[in-house]
Legacy VTK file of the C-alpha trace (Angstrom):
# vtk DataFile Version 3.0
C-alpha trace
ASCII
DATASET POLYDATA
POINTS 117 float
-14.043 11.833 -23.381
-10.353 10.736 -21.979
-6.618 10.431 -23.072
-5.304 7.545 -21.122
-7.256 4.281 -20.951
-8.790 2.734 -17.922
-6.681 -1.080 -17.870
-3.613 1.642 -18.144
-4.667 3.392 -15.493
-4.853 0.423 -13.472
-1.889 -1.255 -14.680
0.503 2.325 -13.575
-0.924 2.254 -9.888
-0.801 -1.441 -9.743
2.997 -1.200 -10.522
3.698 1.909 -8.914
2.401 1.258 -5.405
3.625 -2.496 -6.125
7.695 -0.770 -6.586
7.321 1.614 -3.342
6.073 -1.906 -1.732
9.610 -3.527 -2.064
11.378 -0.736 -1.700
9.673 -0.144 1.870
10.485 -3.954 2.142
13.993 -3.844 1.473
14.373 -0.645 3.642
11.538 -2.918 6.986
13.451 -6.142 6.982
17.189 -5.990 5.480
18.749 -3.050 5.326
17.385 -1.741 9.440
17.871 -5.270 11.114
21.399 -4.501 8.875
22.225 -2.054 10.471
21.239 -3.267 13.615
17.560 -0.208 14.453
15.587 -3.434 14.889
16.041 -6.580 15.897
15.647 -9.306 13.507
13.887 -12.544 14.952
10.465 -14.831 14.767
8.500 -10.980 15.594
10.467 -10.310 12.200
10.138 -13.332 10.428
6.087 -13.013 11.159
5.738 -9.736 10.870
7.119 -10.065 6.728
5.289 -12.714 5.943
1.824 -11.202 6.919
3.551 -7.703 5.049
3.887 -10.131 1.765
-0.161 -10.229 1.747
-0.640 -7.051 2.864
1.016 -5.083 0.266
1.140 -7.715 -2.992
-3.351 -6.644 -1.980
-2.638 -3.258 -1.715
-1.547 -2.466 -4.952
-4.341 -4.851 -6.228
-6.987 -2.471 -4.297
-4.825 0.938 -5.289
-5.026 0.327 -8.882
-8.461 -1.462 -9.120
-9.384 2.393 -6.943
-8.221 4.735 -9.025
-9.306 2.307 -11.733
-12.542 3.085 -10.137
-12.791 5.997 -9.249
-11.771 7.174 -12.577
-15.250 5.508 -14.800
-16.988 6.131 -12.193
-16.160 10.196 -13.199
-16.241 9.563 -16.473
-19.475 7.205 -17.005
-21.557 7.771 -13.490
-24.328 10.971 -13.654
-23.090 13.203 -10.719
-26.066 12.542 -8.187
-24.125 8.972 -7.204
-20.739 10.097 -8.298
-20.153 11.329 -4.632
-20.778 8.463 -2.945
-19.139 5.957 -5.284
-15.575 8.280 -5.641
-15.733 8.075 -2.505
-16.156 4.031 -2.073
-12.934 3.993 -4.331
-10.977 6.826 -2.465
-11.674 5.028 0.795
-10.354 1.762 -0.866
-7.307 3.820 -2.606
-6.555 4.705 1.268
-7.178 0.896 2.483
-4.687 0.290 -0.603
-2.072 2.850 0.597
-2.390 0.970 4.274
-0.955 -2.954 2.801
1.077 -1.067 1.256
2.902 0.932 3.757
2.361 -2.039 6.624
6.002 -3.559 6.018
6.960 0.779 7.514
4.781 1.185 10.982
5.676 -1.841 11.094
9.582 -1.370 11.207
8.899 1.626 14.047
7.310 0.414 15.806
9.550 -2.483 16.859
12.205 0.349 15.905
10.400 2.756 18.873
9.863 -0.330 21.176
13.861 -0.912 20.925
14.409 2.756 21.503
11.876 2.694 25.337
13.292 -0.953 26.193
16.597 0.501 27.267
LINES 1 118
117 0 1 2 3 4 5 6 7 8 9 10 11 12 13 14 15 16 17 18 19 20 21 22 23 24 25 26 27 28 29 30 31 32 33 34 35 36 37 38 39 40 41 42 43 44 45 46 47 48 49 50 51 52 53 54 55 56 57 58 59 60 61 62 63 64 65 66 67 68 69 70 71 72 73 74 75 76 77 78 79 80 81 82 83 84 85 86 87 88 89 90 91 92 93 94 95 96 97 98 99 100 101 102 103 104 105 106 107 108 109 110 111 112 113 114 115 116
């Protein structure tokens, strides 16, 4: 038996993913434009609007996939476990991509500003 609750695992990973996303949002949309590293404007507003559902959805997917993998490892027979574990890990990877979207966007805007000079 395990020493943790599956619901606690979901909540913990969701909150960690959400906290990471909030920090990345602050750096990408407040600090970098404030320092002049990226140009604020309509494109930045579009990226910000797009990053909100991706970040929150990514945090939910990260928490849900960690719970899914834990449940799979605890309750499934070994034959089906490998495929379902890979499916859960893929879901977690998609969740991390959603959380990191603002950072990738800010890095792209920063590189575009450097190469436009």
